[in-house]
Structures are given as C-alpha cells and as structure tokens.
N, C-alpha and C positions, 0 to 999 in steps of 0.2 A: 037520150045525153049524148052532150057532143063532145068531143075533146081538143082544146087547141094542146098541140105538139110539137117538141125544140126536134127538130131533124139533125141538128149538129150545133149541140149545145158547147159553149165555147170552153166551158169545165169536165170536159167528157174524158173518162178514165174507165178504163177496167173493170171498177171494181165499183161504180157509181149504182146509185141507190134511189129509184125512182119512185113516186108519192104523187098525191094531186091539191091542187087547192079549188076550192067550190069556191065557182065565180057566183052563185047566188048574192052573195050580200052587196055586190056592185053593181047589181041592176041585170047582169046577165046570165036569169034564172035558166037552170036546165045545161047549163057551160062547166066545164072542170078544165083545169089545167093541167096538162102534165108536166112535173118539174123534175128534175135533174139535182140530185144529191149527193153530197160527200159524205158518211157515216163517219162521225164521230165517235171518241173512243166512252162519252158519258151519258151517251141517250139520244143525241143531240143529232141535226143535220145541218150541214151547212150548203147554200146554193148553190150550183154547180151549172147556172145559163140565167140568161137573162129573160126574165118572166116577160111575156106579151098581153099579157091579161090583168093579172092578178094585184092589187095594187099595197102596197107597203110592204114590198117585199123587192130587195135587190141581187142580185150577185154577191155574195159571203155574206149576208145572212144567217143567223143561225137559228133553225125553229126545231120546235118540238112538232113530233107528229099523233095523230090518235093509234088506234086498233086498227081501223078502216086504212090506214094511209094517208088520211089529208091532214094537213098541214092547220094547226090550230093555236101555233103561238110562236110569236117573233122574241125570242130570249135574248141576240145578242143582238143590231146591228152593225157592218160595215163601214154605214156614213157613205157607201156607195148610191149613186141615181140611175134611177132608170128614167131614159128620155126614148119615148115613143111617137113613130108619124106613122099614120095609116093613108095611104093616096086611096083618095075618092072613086067610085066603076066607071066614071063618067068622063074620067083622064084617055086618051087616047095611050095607045100603046106605046107608040111612039116618045112621047108626051115623059111616060111613067118610064122610057128603059133611059133619059136624057137626064131626066131629075134623079132618077135610082145611081147613075155612075157620078154623080155629081157628090151624091151622099156619101158613097163609096168612097170616091177621093177622099173628102173631111175627114171621114172616118179615120182611114189611112194617115194623113198628113196630122190628124191629132191625135195620134196613139192609141184609136180607143179598139174597146172590143164590140163587136153585134153579132145578132143573127135576124135573122130575113123567115119570115113566114110567107113564105109563097113570095108574086115578086112587087107587092105592093103593100109590107108592111115590115117595118122594123125596131127591133127594142136595139138600144144602144146601153152600154155600161158607162157608166161617167165617176171615174175613182173623186173623190174628192179633192185631191189635188190637181184637177185636170180643168181648163178652159175652154170649153170648145165653142170660142165663138166664131167663129166662120163655119160648122155644121150647125149649127143655130140660123145663120143668118139664112143658109140654103135652106134648112126646114122651114124658115119664117116665109120665103118669097113662097115655093110651095102655096103654104096655106095661104098668105096673100093672094097668090090668082086664085082660090078657091077647087086648087089642085087634090090640096090633102089635109089631114086633121094629126096637131101634137099635142102631148101632153109629157108631163112628168111624172111617174109611175106612185111618187112620191108625196102626190096634189091629200090623196087620200090615205087615212091608216090603214092597218090591214086589218081584217074585221073578222074575230072567230065565224066559224058558223055554225048553226043551226038553233 
C-alpha cells in the first residue's frame, strides 16, 4: 500500500484527526491518501488539508468516516475547489524551480493557501470568492510547454470505497 501524505497541512492543529481516503475508485489502486481533519461534535469531520489525489473533497468539506477511518461520504460541501498541478519527470530541475517560484508568487498574490508534495506537486485551495486568473495563466503556461499537468479535483465526484 502506498500512502500520499501531507507534511504541512494548512489546517494543522494540536487536535487534528488523521484518516484515509481510498484512491482505488479513482484508478489509483493500492494507494490511499492520508488526510487531516478537525473532529466536529456530531461525529463528522471537517477537512483540514488540501487533497493531493482524492477527487470530490476539498478543504473545509465535512465528511463521515467508517470504523476503519476511511472517508465514506461528503455530507457538507464548503464550496472550496482544489486546483492541482504536477510537473512531469522530464523537466529539468532549474525549469521546475523557475516555474515553482512563479506559482508560489501567484499563490501569495492571490492570497490563496497551498500544500506541496515534494518539489513537483502542488494543491491549491480556491475559496468560492477567489478568482486566481494569474495563477491559472502561470499554470497553463507550464502545461502548454509540456512541463506539467493540472486539474480541478472536483472534476470527478467523491466515490465511496468498496
């Protein structure tokens, strides 16, 4: 089993709860994403990280977990979106660094939050009122140059494992 982990979750607190999302329903067999949550008083959990791989879940969404600590349902949508970009392995490190610097600059300029999984994969939280036009332009340039792939994580709904 391979784990996708969050080293620096944006919602990290001393009382977070860690659970998993099975990635098999999204054609990533044998992989799970370890997600961070804030426990709510009603037995549900609020997402406290920006998902790197699972679809249909975003920062602030409220979910239910099964007895094995896997996400089984999204019960309340935060209306945040997750924008993800992954640099291809063939891009020289200097080009990745240059593009990464541009992306980080635009994330800050747009007052958005992000998480990085290594040096080549970023997930960006886009709240409902945000319009990250310049960030999208920078990402699109990397994609058009053949250096990266990008996607919206809500392009596919969450699918219950099993």
